[in-house]
NUKOLTOR-188929 format. One line per 8 residues: number of its first residue (from 0); for each residue y, x, z of C-alpha. Coordinates in pm, whole numbers, plus 50000, padded with zeros to 5 digits. Each point is the difference from the previous one (the first is absolute). Example, Ala and Ser with C-alpha at 12.3 -4.5 7.8 and 13.67 -1.06 7.14 Angstrom:
<recs>
0	49550,51230,50780; 50344,50137,49934;
</recs>
This chain:
<recs>
0	50025,50009,50013; 50220,50278,50061; 49928,50165,49601; 49951,49706,49753; 50174,49713,50204; 50257,50246,50110; 49991,49845,50338; 50113,50316,50245;
8	50111,49996,50362; 50335,50181,50121; 50164,49994,50291; 50287,49784,49842; 49726,49713,49890; 49749,49939,49724; 50096,50199,49689; 49886,49756,49671;
16	49964,50266,49668; 49686,49907,49786; 49834,50190,49741; 49798,49760,49841; 49818,49981,49581; 50219,49827,49800; 49766,49667,49998; 50100,49892,50369;
24	50276,49755,49917; 49965,49916,50389; 49833,49960,50281; 50009,49932,50427; 49937,50171,50292; 49957,49886,50392; 50122,50309,50186; 50060,50024,50372;
32	50216,50240,50094; 50109,50134,50324; 49913,49609,50132; 50140,49791,49711; 49820,49894,49768; 50186,50077,49630; 49878,49714,49730; 50067,50260,49688;
40	50011,49883,49654; 50063,50200,49671; 50140,49871,49661; 49933,50306,49707; 50102,49761,49735; 50139,50326,49748; 49636,50155,50059; 50164,50336,50179;
48	49784,50256,50157; 50301,50065,50263; 50308,49863,50142; 50138,49747,50233; 50301,49843,49833; 50035,49735,50301; 49843,49925,50387; 50109,49689,50172;
56	49896,49929,50357; 49933,49590,50058; 50244,49928,49710; 50276,50334,50098; 50055,50209,49787; 49984,50395,50161; 50126,50357,49887; 49755,50197,49867;
64	49595,49921,50052; 49935,50082,50354; 49938,49668,50257; 50138,50059,50260; 49804,49968,50362; 50008,49574,50118; 49909,49900,50267; 49635,50014,50151;
72	49872,49683,49978; 50150,49834,49712; 49898,49951,49602; 50213,50072,49679; 50010,49963,49668; 50078,50311,49762; 50059,49972,49644; 49979,50270,49818;
80	50118,50076,49581; 49925,50323,49828; 50168,50115,49717;
</recs>
């Protein structure tokens, strides 16, 4: 999950930086991270192998591709657009 799906824990949060085959147009993964549950939905409409254009957490766009640490016991929807 750290290299293909690009889910890498960092001190400040969970970095999402996939490196996938061109044929992967979308996928979903549920990831527990520091007590919170992240439902991660990745879309890759242009069939790129690497690169994140936008990340939203619960509908709010964040800067960059590191999802901040969320409160323990909470559930969050993460949308990732590759491009």
